[in-house]
Biopython code that builds the backbone (N, CA, C, O; Angstrom):
import numpy as np
from Bio.PDB.StructureBuilder import StructureBuilder

atoms = [
    (1, "MET", "N", (3.569, 5.913, -0.009)),
    (1, "MET", "CA", (3.246, 7.061, 0.810)),
    (1, "MET", "C", (3.447, 6.752, 2.292)),
    (1, "MET", "O", (3.952, 7.591, 3.038)),
    (2, "THR", "N", (3.058, 5.561, 2.717)),
    (2, "THR", "CA", (3.175, 5.266, 4.148)),
    (2, "THR", "C", (4.640, 5.223, 4.589)),
    (2, "THR", "O", (4.946, 5.547, 5.736)),
    (3, "GLU", "N", (5.536, 4.831, 3.702)),
    (3, "GLU", "CA", (6.958, 4.853, 4.052)),
    (3, "GLU", "C", (7.437, 6.292, 4.194)),
    (3, "GLU", "O", (8.232, 6.596, 5.083)),
    (4, "ALA", "N", (6.964, 7.174, 3.330)),
    (4, "ALA", "CA", (7.348, 8.585, 3.401)),
    (4, "ALA", "C", (6.789, 9.239, 4.656)),
    (4, "ALA", "O", (7.459, 10.071, 5.267)),
    (5, "VAL", "N", (5.579, 8.878, 5.045)),
    (5, "VAL", "CA", (4.944, 9.464, 6.230)),
    (5, "VAL", "C", (5.786, 9.194, 7.474)),
    (5, "VAL", "O", (5.830, 10.029, 8.378)),
    (6, "LYS", "N", (6.441, 8.064, 7.535)),
    (6, "LYS", "CA", (7.277, 7.734, 8.693)),
    (6, "LYS", "C", (8.407, 8.754, 8.872)),
    (6, "LYS", "O", (8.932, 8.922, 9.973)),
    (7, "LYS", "N", (8.776, 9.436, 7.771)),
    (7, "LYS", "CA", (9.879, 10.400, 7.811)),
    (7, "LYS", "C", (9.414, 11.822, 8.102)),
    (7, "LYS", "O", (10.242, 12.717, 8.271)),
    (8, "ILE", "N", (8.107, 12.043, 8.164)),
    (8, "ILE", "CA", (7.598, 13.404, 8.364)),
    (8, "ILE", "C", (6.610, 13.464, 9.532)),
    (8, "ILE", "O", (5.574, 14.122, 9.438)),
    (9, "VAL", "N", (6.922, 12.798, 10.596)),
    (9, "VAL", "CA", (6.035, 12.740, 11.763)),
    (9, "VAL", "C", (5.889, 14.116, 12.412)),
    (9, "VAL", "O", (4.789, 14.487, 12.820)),
    (10, "LYS", "N", (6.966, 14.868, 12.512)),
    (10, "LYS", "CA", (6.940, 16.165, 13.184)),
    (10, "LYS", "C", (6.428, 17.258, 12.246)),
    (10, "LYS", "O", (6.609, 17.179, 11.031)),
    (11, "VAL", "N", (5.785, 18.281, 12.823)),
    (11, "VAL", "CA", (5.299, 19.429, 12.079)),
    (11, "VAL", "C", (6.471, 20.124, 11.375)),
    (11, "VAL", "O", (7.559, 20.232, 11.940)),
    (12, "ASP", "N", (6.249, 20.589, 10.154)),
    (12, "ASP", "CA", (7.227, 21.317, 9.329)),
    (12, "ASP", "C", (8.399, 20.464, 8.859)),
    (12, "ASP", "O", (9.451, 21.002, 8.515)),
    (13, "THR", "N", (8.237, 19.149, 8.838)),
    (13, "THR", "CA", (9.251, 18.256, 8.301)),
    (13, "THR", "C", (8.871, 17.937, 6.860)),
    (13, "THR", "O", (7.687, 17.886, 6.526)),
    (14, "THR", "N", (9.857, 17.723, 6.015)),
    (14, "THR", "CA", (9.579, 17.390, 4.616)),
    (14, "THR", "C", (10.311, 16.121, 4.208)),
    (14, "THR", "O", (11.260, 15.695, 4.866)),
    (15, "THR", "N", (9.861, 15.534, 3.126)),
    (15, "THR", "CA", (10.530, 14.391, 2.524)),
    (15, "THR", "C", (10.129, 14.339, 1.064)),
    (15, "THR", "O", (9.250, 15.087, 0.636)),
    (16, "SER", "N", (10.751, 13.481, 0.304)),
    (16, "SER", "CA", (10.424, 13.301, -1.115)),
    (16, "SER", "C", (9.757, 11.955, -1.307)),
    (16, "SER", "O", (10.027, 11.001, -0.578)),
    (17, "VAL", "N", (8.886, 11.892, -2.293)),
    (17, "VAL", "CA", (8.240, 10.632, -2.655)),
    (17, "VAL", "C", (8.388, 10.441, -4.155)),
    (17, "VAL", "O", (8.476, 11.423, -4.893)),
    (18, "PRO", "N", (8.418, 9.201, -4.622)),
    (18, "PRO", "CA", (8.502, 8.965, -6.063)),
    (18, "PRO", "C", (7.271, 9.526, -6.768)),
    (18, "PRO", "O", (6.172, 9.501, -6.213)),
    (19, "SER", "N", (7.448, 10.023, -7.970)),
    (19, "SER", "CA", (6.338, 10.640, -8.694)),
    (19, "SER", "C", (5.226, 9.646, -9.015)),
    (19, "SER", "O", (4.097, 10.058, -9.283)),
    (20, "ASP", "N", (5.517, 8.366, -8.993)),
    (20, "ASP", "CA", (4.503, 7.353, -9.309)),
    (20, "ASP", "C", (3.946, 6.659, -8.063)),
    (20, "ASP", "O", (3.370, 5.576, -8.171)),
    (21, "CYS", "N", (4.107, 7.258, -6.899)),
    (21, "CYS", "CA", (3.728, 6.590, -5.650)),
    (21, "CYS", "C", (2.225, 6.379, -5.498)),
    (21, "CYS", "O", (1.802, 5.603, -4.640)),
    (22, "LEU", "N", (1.423, 7.040, -6.296)),
    (22, "LEU", "CA", (-0.025, 6.867, -6.186)),
    (22, "LEU", "C", (-0.630, 6.144, -7.391)),
    (22, "LEU", "O", (-1.850, 6.152, -7.558)),
    (23, "THR", "N", (0.187, 5.527, -8.223)),
    (23, "THR", "CA", (-0.355, 4.843, -9.404)),
    (23, "THR", "C", (-1.241, 3.658, -9.029)),
    (23, "THR", "O", (-2.095, 3.260, -9.820)),
    (24, "TRP", "N", (-1.059, 3.095, -7.853)),
    (24, "TRP", "CA", (-1.880, 1.963, -7.420)),
    (24, "TRP", "C", (-3.354, 2.343, -7.329)),
    (24, "TRP", "O", (-4.225, 1.481, -7.444)),
    (25, "ILE", "N", (-3.638, 3.623, -7.123)),
    (25, "ILE", "CA", (-5.031, 4.057, -7.006)),
    (25, "ILE", "C", (-5.797, 3.795, -8.296)),
    (25, "ILE", "O", (-6.972, 3.429, -8.260)),
    (26, "LYS", "N", (-5.141, 3.979, -9.421)),
    (26, "LYS", "CA", (-5.801, 3.773, -10.721)),
    (26, "LYS", "C", (-6.368, 2.362, -10.831)),
    (26, "LYS", "O", (-7.515, 2.180, -11.239)),
    (27, "GLU", "N", (-5.580, 1.385, -10.475)),
    (27, "GLU", "CA", (-6.052, -0.010, -10.528)),
    (27, "GLU", "C", (-7.069, -0.293, -9.431)),
    (27, "GLU", "O", (-8.075, -0.962, -9.666)),
    (28, "GLU", "N", (-6.807, 0.214, -8.243)),
    (28, "GLU", "CA", (-7.713, -0.026, -7.118)),
    (28, "GLU", "C", (-9.104, 0.533, -7.410)),
    (28, "GLU", "O", (-10.109, -0.091, -7.071)),
    (29, "ALA", "N", (-9.161, 1.697, -8.030)),
    (29, "ALA", "CA", (-10.442, 2.333, -8.324)),
    (29, "ALA", "C", (-11.082, 1.754, -9.585)),
    (29, "ALA", "O", (-12.242, 2.040, -9.882)),
    (30, "GLN", "N", (-10.340, 0.955, -10.312)),
    (30, "GLN", "CA", (-10.811, 0.377, -11.572)),
    (30, "GLN", "C", (-11.366, 1.475, -12.468)),
    (30, "GLN", "O", (-12.265, 1.242, -13.275)),
    (31, "CYS", "N", (-10.840, 2.622, -12.321)),
    (31, "CYS", "CA", (-11.133, 3.880, -12.999)),
    (31, "CYS", "C", (-12.252, 3.856, -14.042)),
    (31, "CYS", "O", (-12.002, 4.036, -15.234)),
    (32, "LYS", "N", (-13.462, 3.636, -13.592)),
    (32, "LYS", "CA", (-14.623, 3.691, -14.469)),
    (32, "LYS", "C", (-15.229, 5.095, -14.472)),
    (32, "LYS", "O", (-16.198, 5.352, -15.186)),
    (33, "GLY", "N", (-14.680, 5.972, -13.702)),
    (33, "GLY", "CA", (-15.146, 7.348, -13.634)),
    (33, "GLY", "C", (-14.984, 7.883, -12.231)),
    (33, "GLY", "O", (-14.749, 7.131, -11.286)),
    (34, "TYR", "N", (-15.112, 9.186, -12.106)),
    (34, "TYR", "CA", (-14.984, 9.820, -10.810)),
    (34, "TYR", "C", (-15.705, 11.158, -10.834)),
    (34, "TYR", "O", (-15.980, 11.711, -11.899)),
    (35, "TYR", "N", (-16.007, 11.669, -9.648)),
    (35, "TYR", "CA", (-16.624, 12.973, -9.483)),
    (35, "TYR", "C", (-15.595, 13.907, -8.855)),
    (35, "TYR", "O", (-14.769, 13.472, -8.052)),
    (36, "THR", "N", (-15.642, 15.172, -9.211)),
    (36, "THR", "CA", (-14.788, 16.153, -8.557)),
    (36, "THR", "C", (-15.634, 17.349, -8.124)),
    (36, "THR", "O", (-16.666, 17.649, -8.724)),
    (37, "TYR", "N", (-15.185, 18.009, -7.093)),
    (37, "TYR", "CA", (-15.809, 19.273, -6.705)),
    (37, "TYR", "C", (-14.797, 20.104, -5.946)),
    (37, "TYR", "O", (-13.888, 19.569, -5.311)),
    (38, "GLN", "N", (-14.958, 21.404, -6.012)),
    (38, "GLN", "CA", (-14.092, 22.326, -5.288)),
    (38, "GLN", "C", (-14.605, 22.415, -3.859)),
    (38, "GLN", "O", (-15.792, 22.639, -3.626)),
    (39, "GLY", "N", (-13.706, 22.238, -2.918)),
    (39, "GLY", "CA", (-14.112, 22.264, -1.521)),
    (39, "GLY", "C", (-13.028, 22.845, -0.646)),
    (39, "GLY", "O", (-12.154, 23.579, -1.105)),
    (40, "SER", "N", (-13.103, 22.500, 0.624)),
    (40, "SER", "CA", (-12.154, 23.065, 1.587)),
    (40, "SER", "C", (-11.428, 21.954, 2.330)),
    (40, "SER", "O", (-11.827, 20.790, 2.300)),
    (41, "LEU", "N", (-10.354, 22.350, 2.995)),
    (41, "LEU", "CA", (-9.646, 21.427, 3.877)),
    (41, "LEU", "C", (-10.615, 20.971, 4.962)),
    (41, "LEU", "O", (-11.538, 21.704, 5.317)),
    (42, "ASN", "N", (-10.410, 19.771, 5.489)),
    (42, "ASN", "CA", (-11.312, 19.321, 6.551)),
    (42, "ASN", "C", (-10.701, 19.501, 7.935)),
    (42, "ASN", "O", (-11.183, 18.941, 8.919)),
    (43, "THR", "N", (-9.641, 20.286, 7.994)),
    (43, "THR", "CA", (-9.054, 20.692, 9.266)),
    (43, "THR", "C", (-8.821, 22.203, 9.212)),
    (43, "THR", "O", (-8.808, 22.793, 8.131)),
    (44, "GLU", "N", (-8.642, 22.815, 10.356)),
    (44, "GLU", "CA", (-8.411, 24.265, 10.371)),
    (44, "GLU", "C", (-7.203, 24.597, 9.516)),
    (44, "GLU", "O", (-6.217, 23.860, 9.563)),
    (45, "PRO", "N", (-7.229, 25.650, 8.751)),
    (45, "PRO", "CA", (-8.159, 26.770, 8.752)),
    (45, "PRO", "C", (-9.322, 26.604, 7.765)),
    (45, "PRO", "O", (-9.973, 27.592, 7.426)),
    (46, "TYR", "N", (-9.597, 25.384, 7.298)),
    (46, "TYR", "CA", (-10.724, 25.090, 6.403)),
    (46, "TYR", "C", (-10.661, 25.901, 5.109)),
    (46, "TYR", "O", (-11.698, 26.276, 4.561)),
    (47, "THR", "N", (-9.474, 26.167, 4.630)),
    (47, "THR", "CA", (-9.273, 26.937, 3.408)),
    (47, "THR", "C", (-9.950, 26.262, 2.226)),
    (47, "THR", "O", (-9.839, 25.047, 2.063)),
    (48, "GLU", "N", (-10.641, 27.024, 1.409)),
    (48, "GLU", "CA", (-11.319, 26.487, 0.223)),
    (48, "GLU", "C", (-10.322, 26.412, -0.926)),
    (48, "GLU", "O", (-10.346, 27.234, -1.843)),
    (49, "SER", "N", (-9.448, 25.416, -0.861)),
    (49, "SER", "CA", (-8.367, 25.304, -1.841)),
    (49, "SER", "C", (-8.163, 23.874, -2.317)),
    (49, "SER", "O", (-7.083, 23.527, -2.796)),
    (50, "VAL", "N", (-9.181, 23.048, -2.192)),
    (50, "VAL", "CA", (-9.031, 21.629, -2.475)),
    (50, "VAL", "C", (-9.956, 21.206, -3.616)),
    (50, "VAL", "O", (-11.118, 21.612, -3.666)),
    (51, "THR", "N", (-9.436, 20.395, -4.523)),
    (51, "THR", "CA", (-10.288, 19.725, -5.498)),
    (51, "THR", "C", (-10.457, 18.303, -4.989)),
    (51, "THR", "O", (-9.517, 17.509, -5.033)),
    (52, "TRP", "N", (-11.644, 17.981, -4.510)),
    (52, "TRP", "CA", (-11.924, 16.647, -3.994)),
    (52, "TRP", "C", (-12.245, 15.714, -5.156)),
    (52, "TRP", "O", (-12.942, 16.100, -6.094)),
    (53, "ILE", "N", (-11.741, 14.500, -5.095)),
    (53, "ILE", "CA", (-11.992, 13.490, -6.120)),
    (53, "ILE", "C", (-12.693, 12.322, -5.451)),
    (53, "ILE", "O", (-12.179, 11.750, -4.490)),
    (54, "LEU", "N", (-13.858, 11.970, -5.954)),
    (54, "LEU", "CA", (-14.631, 10.850, -5.420)),
    (54, "LEU", "C", (-14.738, 9.782, -6.493)),
    (54, "LEU", "O", (-15.332, 10.014, -7.546)),
    (55, "TYR", "N", (-14.171, 8.625, -6.236)),
    (55, "TYR", "CA", (-14.270, 7.513, -7.173)),
    (55, "TYR", "C", (-15.594, 6.796, -6.988)),
    (55, "TYR", "O", (-16.115, 6.726, -5.875)),
    (56, "THR", "N", (-16.139, 6.262, -8.071)),
    (56, "THR", "CA", (-17.401, 5.533, -7.981)),
    (56, "THR", "C", (-17.217, 4.208, -7.255)),
    (56, "THR", "O", (-18.176, 3.658, -6.713)),
    (57, "THR", "N", (-15.990, 3.692, -7.241)),
    (57, "THR", "CA", (-15.658, 2.462, -6.525)),
    (57, "THR", "C", (-14.775, 2.837, -5.329)),
    (57, "THR", "O", (-13.779, 3.536, -5.515)),
    (58, "PRO", "N", (-15.103, 2.401, -4.121)),
    (58, "PRO", "CA", (-14.268, 2.739, -2.960)),
    (58, "PRO", "C", (-12.840, 2.229, -3.110)),
    (58, "PRO", "O", (-12.610, 1.165, -3.685)),
    (59, "ILE", "N", (-11.900, 2.980, -2.600)),
    (59, "ILE", "CA", (-10.496, 2.575, -2.573)),
    (59, "ILE", "C", (-10.192, 2.149, -1.146)),
    (59, "ILE", "O", (-10.360, 2.930, -0.209)),
    (60, "HIS", "N", (-9.752, 0.932, -0.986)),
    (60, "HIS", "CA", (-9.522, 0.389, 0.348)),
    (60, "HIS", "C", (-8.057, 0.522, 0.746)),
    (60, "HIS", "O", (-7.158, 0.287, -0.062)),
    (61, "VAL", "N", (-7.834, 0.894, 1.979)),
    (61, "VAL", "CA", (-6.497, 0.930, 2.558)),
    (61, "VAL", "C", (-6.526, 0.115, 3.841)),
    (61, "VAL", "O", (-7.578, -0.058, 4.457)),
    (62, "SER", "N", (-5.380, -0.374, 4.231)),
    (62, "SER", "CA", (-5.322, -1.228, 5.418)),
    (62, "SER", "C", (-5.277, -0.397, 6.698)),
    (62, "SER", "O", (-4.964, 0.794, 6.674)),
    (63, "ARG", "N", (-5.594, -1.044, 7.806)),
    (63, "ARG", "CA", (-5.505, -0.384, 9.107)),
    (63, "ARG", "C", (-4.063, 0.054, 9.372)),
    (63, "ARG", "O", (-3.834, 1.109, 9.962)),
    (64, "GLN", "N", (-3.103, -0.743, 8.942)),
    (64, "GLN", "CA", (-1.689, -0.408, 9.130)),
    (64, "GLN", "C", (-1.337, 0.874, 8.373)),
    (64, "GLN", "O", (-0.616, 1.725, 8.894)),
    (65, "GLN", "N", (-1.841, 1.010, 7.156)),
    (65, "GLN", "CA", (-1.573, 2.233, 6.388)),
    (65, "GLN", "C", (-2.158, 3.456, 7.099)),
    (65, "GLN", "O", (-1.500, 4.491, 7.198)),
    (66, "VAL", "N", (-3.363, 3.339, 7.579)),
    (66, "VAL", "CA", (-3.997, 4.449, 8.291)),
    (66, "VAL", "C", (-3.218, 4.756, 9.570)),
    (66, "VAL", "O", (-3.034, 5.923, 9.915)),
    (67, "SER", "N", (-2.763, 3.729, 10.268)),
    (67, "SER", "CA", (-2.058, 3.959, 11.538)),
    (67, "SER", "C", (-0.756, 4.731, 11.326)),
    (67, "SER", "O", (-0.338, 5.481, 12.208)),
    (68, "GLU", "N", (-0.114, 4.562, 10.177)),
    (68, "GLU", "CA", (1.111, 5.326, 9.891)),
    (68, "GLU", "C", (0.799, 6.816, 9.848)),
    (68, "GLU", "O", (1.586, 7.626, 10.335)),
    (69, "PHE", "N", (-0.331, 7.182, 9.274)),
    (69, "PHE", "CA", (-0.731, 8.588, 9.234)),
    (69, "PHE", "C", (-1.135, 9.075, 10.622)),
    (69, "PHE", "O", (-0.935, 10.245, 10.947)),
    (70, "ARG", "N", (-1.697, 8.200, 11.435)),
    (70, "ARG", "CA", (-2.117, 8.577, 12.790)),
    (70, "ARG", "C", (-0.922, 8.844, 13.698)),
    (70, "ARG", "O", (-1.088, 9.453, 14.755)),
    (71, "ASN", "N", (0.270, 8.408, 13.319)),
    (71, "ASN", "CA", (1.478, 8.684, 14.104)),
    (71, "ASN", "C", (1.982, 10.104, 13.913)),
    (71, "ASN", "O", (2.830, 10.572, 14.672)),
    (72, "MET", "N", (1.462, 10.793, 12.899)),
    (72, "MET", "CA", (1.903, 12.163, 12.637)),
    (72, "MET", "C", (1.443, 13.072, 13.781)),
    (72, "MET", "O", (0.371, 12.875, 14.355)),
    (73, "LYS", "N", (2.263, 14.057, 14.096)),
    (73, "LYS", "CA", (1.942, 15.007, 15.168)),
    (73, "LYS", "C", (1.087, 16.131, 14.604)),
    (73, "LYS", "O", (1.298, 16.575, 13.476)),
    (74, "SER", "N", (0.129, 16.583, 15.386)),
    (74, "SER", "CA", (-0.776, 17.633, 14.915)),
    (74, "SER", "C", (-0.388, 19.016, 15.420)),
    (74, "SER", "O", (-0.980, 20.014, 15.010)),
    (75, "THR", "N", (0.594, 19.083, 16.297)),
    (75, "THR", "CA", (1.011, 20.378, 16.838)),
    (75, "THR", "C", (2.538, 20.446, 16.904)),
    (75, "THR", "O", (3.225, 19.427, 16.972)),
    (76, "ALA", "N", (3.033, 21.652, 16.881)),
    (76, "ALA", "CA", (4.492, 21.836, 16.935)),
    (76, "ALA", "C", (5.096, 21.344, 18.244)),
    (76, "ALA", "O", (6.264, 20.958, 18.276)),
    (77, "CYS", "N", (4.326, 21.352, 19.313)),
    (77, "CYS", "CA", (4.856, 20.890, 20.605)),
    (77, "CYS", "C", (4.936, 19.358, 20.659)),
    (77, "CYS", "O", (5.445, 18.792, 21.626)),
    (78, "GLU", "N", (4.436, 18.705, 19.624)),
    (78, "GLU", "CA", (4.517, 17.244, 19.463)),
    (78, "GLU", "C", (3.835, 16.466, 20.576)),
    (78, "GLU", "O", (4.209, 15.327, 20.854)),
    (79, "GLN", "N", (2.842, 17.063, 21.215)),
    (79, "GLN", "CA", (2.130, 16.361, 22.275)),
    (79, "GLN", "C", (0.902, 15.623, 21.781)),
    (79, "GLN", "O", (0.367, 14.773, 22.493)),
    (80, "HIS", "N", (0.443, 15.929, 20.575)),
    (80, "HIS", "CA", (-0.804, 15.341, 20.089)),
    (80, "HIS", "C", (-0.620, 14.717, 18.711)),
    (80, "HIS", "O", (-0.086, 15.341, 17.794)),
    (81, "ASN", "N", (-1.066, 13.491, 18.589)),
    (81, "ASN", "CA", (-1.072, 12.838, 17.279)),
    (81, "ASN", "C", (-2.350, 13.203, 16.535)),
    (81, "ASN", "O", (-3.342, 13.609, 17.140)),
    (82, "ILE", "N", (-2.312, 13.053, 15.233)),
    (82, "ILE", "CA", (-3.515, 13.255, 14.437)),
    (82, "ILE", "C", (-4.370, 12.009, 14.608)),
    (82, "ILE", "O", (-4.010, 10.938, 14.120)),
    (83, "VAL", "N", (-5.482, 12.138, 15.288)),
    (83, "VAL", "CA", (-6.346, 10.984, 15.511)),
    (83, "VAL", "C", (-7.720, 11.163, 14.871)),
    (83, "VAL", "O", (-8.453, 10.195, 14.671)),
    (84, "LYS", "N", (-8.056, 12.400, 14.555)),
    (84, "LYS", "CA", (-9.346, 12.665, 13.944)),
    (84, "LYS", "C", (-9.157, 13.816, 12.962)),
    (84, "LYS", "O", (-8.794, 14.923, 13.360)),
    (85, "ASN", "N", (-9.400, 13.561, 11.696)),
    (85, "ASN", "CA", (-9.181, 14.612, 10.709)),
    (85, "ASN", "C", (-10.435, 14.868, 9.881)),
    (85, "ASN", "O", (-10.360, 15.146, 8.684)),
    (86, "VAL", "N", (-11.560, 14.771, 10.523)),
    (86, "VAL", "CA", (-12.822, 15.014, 9.827)),
    (86, "VAL", "C", (-13.637, 16.023, 10.612)),
    (86, "VAL", "O", (-13.391, 16.259, 11.795)),
    (87, "ARG", "N", (-14.580, 16.594, 9.956)),
    (87, "ARG", "CA", (-15.518, 17.491, 10.611)),
    (87, "ARG", "C", (-16.905, 17.103, 10.143)),
    (87, "ARG", "O", (-17.031, 16.341, 9.185)),
    (88, "PRO", "N", (-17.946, 17.600, 10.783)),
    (88, "PRO", "CA", (-19.301, 17.247, 10.351)),
    (88, "PRO", "C", (-19.538, 17.644, 8.890)),
    (88, "PRO", "O", (-18.904, 18.570, 8.384)),
    (89, "ILE", "N", (-20.436, 16.951, 8.232)),
    (89, "ILE", "CA", (-20.782, 17.260, 6.847)),
    (89, "ILE", "C", (-21.225, 18.712, 6.758)),
    (89, "ILE", "O", (-22.028, 19.180, 7.566)),
    (90, "GLN", "N", (-20.698, 19.411, 5.777)),
    (90, "GLN", "CA", (-21.007, 20.821, 5.593)),
    (90, "GLN", "C", (-22.067, 20.982, 4.505)),
    (90, "GLN", "O", (-22.033, 20.286, 3.491)),
    (91, "THR", "N", (-22.991, 21.887, 4.718)),
    (91, "THR", "CA", (-23.994, 22.211, 3.714)),
    (91, "THR", "C", (-23.581, 23.528, 3.070)),
    (91, "THR", "O", (-23.365, 24.516, 3.772)),
    (92, "PRO", "N", (-23.465, 23.557, 1.725)),
    (92, "PRO", "CA", (-23.062, 24.815, 1.086)),
    (92, "PRO", "C", (-24.095, 25.910, 1.359)),
    (92, "PRO", "O", (-25.292, 25.636, 1.442)),
    (93, "PRO", "N", (-23.628, 27.138, 1.497)),
    (93, "PRO", "CA", (-24.574, 28.244, 1.682)),
    (93, "PRO", "C", (-25.540, 28.309, 0.496)),
    (93, "PRO", "O", (-25.173, 27.960, -0.626)),
    (94, "VAL", "N", (-26.752, 28.749, 0.741)),
    (94, "VAL", "CA", (-27.781, 28.813, -0.292)),
    (94, "VAL", "C", (-27.317, 29.650, -1.480)),
    (94, "VAL", "O", (-27.615, 29.311, -2.625)),
    (95, "HIS", "N", (-26.596, 30.733, -1.225)),
    (95, "HIS", "CA", (-26.167, 31.642, -2.289)),
    (95, "HIS", "C", (-24.955, 31.133, -3.063)),
    (95, "HIS", "O", (-24.547, 31.757, -4.042)),
    (96, "LYS", "N", (-24.373, 30.008, -2.639)),
    (96, "LYS", "CA", (-23.166, 29.512, -3.290)),
    (96, "LYS", "C", (-23.502, 28.314, -4.173)),
    (96, "LYS", "O", (-24.117, 27.350, -3.717)),
    (97, "LYS", "N", (-23.100, 28.381, -5.422)),
    (97, "LYS", "CA", (-23.323, 27.300, -6.376)),
    (97, "LYS", "C", (-22.258, 26.226, -6.163)),
    (97, "LYS", "O", (-21.079, 26.544, -6.007)),
    (98, "LEU", "N", (-22.660, 24.973, -6.155)),
    (98, "LEU", "CA", (-21.738, 23.859, -5.993)),
    (98, "LEU", "C", (-21.679, 23.095, -7.307)),
    (98, "LEU", "O", (-22.666, 22.483, -7.716)),
    (99, "ASP", "N", (-20.537, 23.129, -7.966)),
    (99, "ASP", "CA", (-20.361, 22.429, -9.234)),
    (99, "ASP", "C", (-19.780, 21.052, -8.977)),
    (99, "ASP", "O", (-18.712, 20.927, -8.376)),
    (100, "ILE", "N", (-20.475, 20.021, -9.428)),
    (100, "ILE", "CA", (-19.964, 18.656, -9.337)),
    (100, "ILE", "C", (-19.781, 18.163, -10.761)),
    (100, "ILE", "O", (-20.703, 18.235, -11.574)),
    (101, "ILE", "N", (-18.608, 17.671, -11.057)),
    (101, "ILE", "CA", (-18.273, 17.248, -12.410)),
    (101, "ILE", "C", (-18.036, 15.751, -12.415)),
    (101, "ILE", "O", (-17.310, 15.229, -11.569)),
    (102, "TYR", "N", (-18.646, 15.055, -13.369)),
    (102, "TYR", "CA", (-18.417, 13.618, -13.528)),
    (102, "TYR", "C", (-17.502, 13.423, -14.719)),
    (102, "TYR", "O", (-17.765, 13.957, -15.797)),
    (103, "ALA", "N", (-16.451, 12.681, -14.546)),
    (103, "ALA", "CA", (-15.514, 12.400, -15.632)),
    (103, "ALA", "C", (-15.376, 10.897, -15.780)),
    (103, "ALA", "O", (-15.322, 10.169, -14.789)),
    (104, "ARG", "N", (-15.321, 10.434, -17.022)),
    (104, "ARG", "CA", (-15.148, 9.007, -17.268)),
    (104, "ARG", "C", (-13.739, 8.721, -17.760)),
    (104, "ARG", "O", (-13.063, 9.585, -18.319)),
    (105, "SER", "N", (-13.324, 7.505, -17.539)),
    (105, "SER", "CA", (-12.041, 7.060, -18.043)),
    (105, "SER", "C", (-12.101, 7.029, -19.568)),
    (105, "SER", "O", (-13.146, 6.737, -20.150)),
    (106, "HIS", "N", (-10.984, 7.330, -20.205)),
    (106, "HIS", "CA", (-10.928, 7.316, -21.673)),
    (106, "HIS", "C", (-10.468, 5.967, -22.222)),
    (106, "HIS", "O", (-10.452, 5.759, -23.436)),
    (107, "ARG", "N", (-10.100, 5.066, -21.341)),
    (107, "ARG", "CA", (-9.685, 3.753, -21.834)),
    (107, "ARG", "C", (-10.897, 2.851, -21.996)),
    (107, "ARG", "O", (-11.922, 3.050, -21.344)),
    (108, "LYS", "N", (-10.774, 1.860, -22.870)),
    (108, "LYS", "CA", (-11.878, 0.932, -23.087)),
    (108, "LYS", "C", (-12.065, 0.033, -21.888)),
    (108, "LYS", "O", (-11.097, -0.458, -21.309)),
    (109, "SER", "N", (-13.297, -0.176, -21.524)),
    (109, "SER", "CA", (-13.623, -1.050, -20.402)),
    (109, "SER", "C", (-13.564, -2.492, -20.861)),
    (109, "SER", "O", (-13.862, -2.789, -22.018)),
    (110, "SER", "N", (-13.182, -3.394, -19.963)),
    (110, "SER", "CA", (-13.135, -4.826, -20.309)),
    (110, "SER", "C", (-14.488, -5.487, -20.125)),
    (110, "SER", "O", (-14.612, -6.696, -20.317)),
    (111, "GLU", "N", (-15.505, -4.719, -19.758)),
    (111, "GLU", "CA", (-16.827, -5.281, -19.537)),
    (111, "GLU", "C", (-17.613, -5.328, -20.824)),
    (111, "GLU", "O", (-18.760, -5.775, -20.830)),
]
sb = StructureBuilder()
sb.init_structure("model")
sb.init_model(0)
sb.init_chain("A")
sb.init_seg("    ")
for serial, (resi, resn, name, xyz) in enumerate(atoms, 1):
    if name == "N":
        sb.init_residue(resn, " ", resi, " ")
    sb.init_atom(name, np.array(xyz, "f"), 0.0, 1.0, " ", f" {name:<3s}", serial, name[0])
structure = sb.get_structure()
């Protein structure tokens, strides 16, 4: 992914990535299970169109990998890099139900 990001620094640029480019996550997470929930983007327009996946084991990435994403431009005028892509923790409205689903790996554990 970080190699592909180098090719899409400018807004509205595209590139292709191999279909297996994220298989390393499976091993890194040691896939003992994960949680999912429906949420929103953490940048404007905050569209509620995301299925967030939370692994029970943290997935570590290097500072170099993160810095490749930080080189991406956040505006069409290319004056600003993406340096902060988070917002404060959101509390769901009282009237809105939040479904959190826990899923386990179907493979046998070596433990």
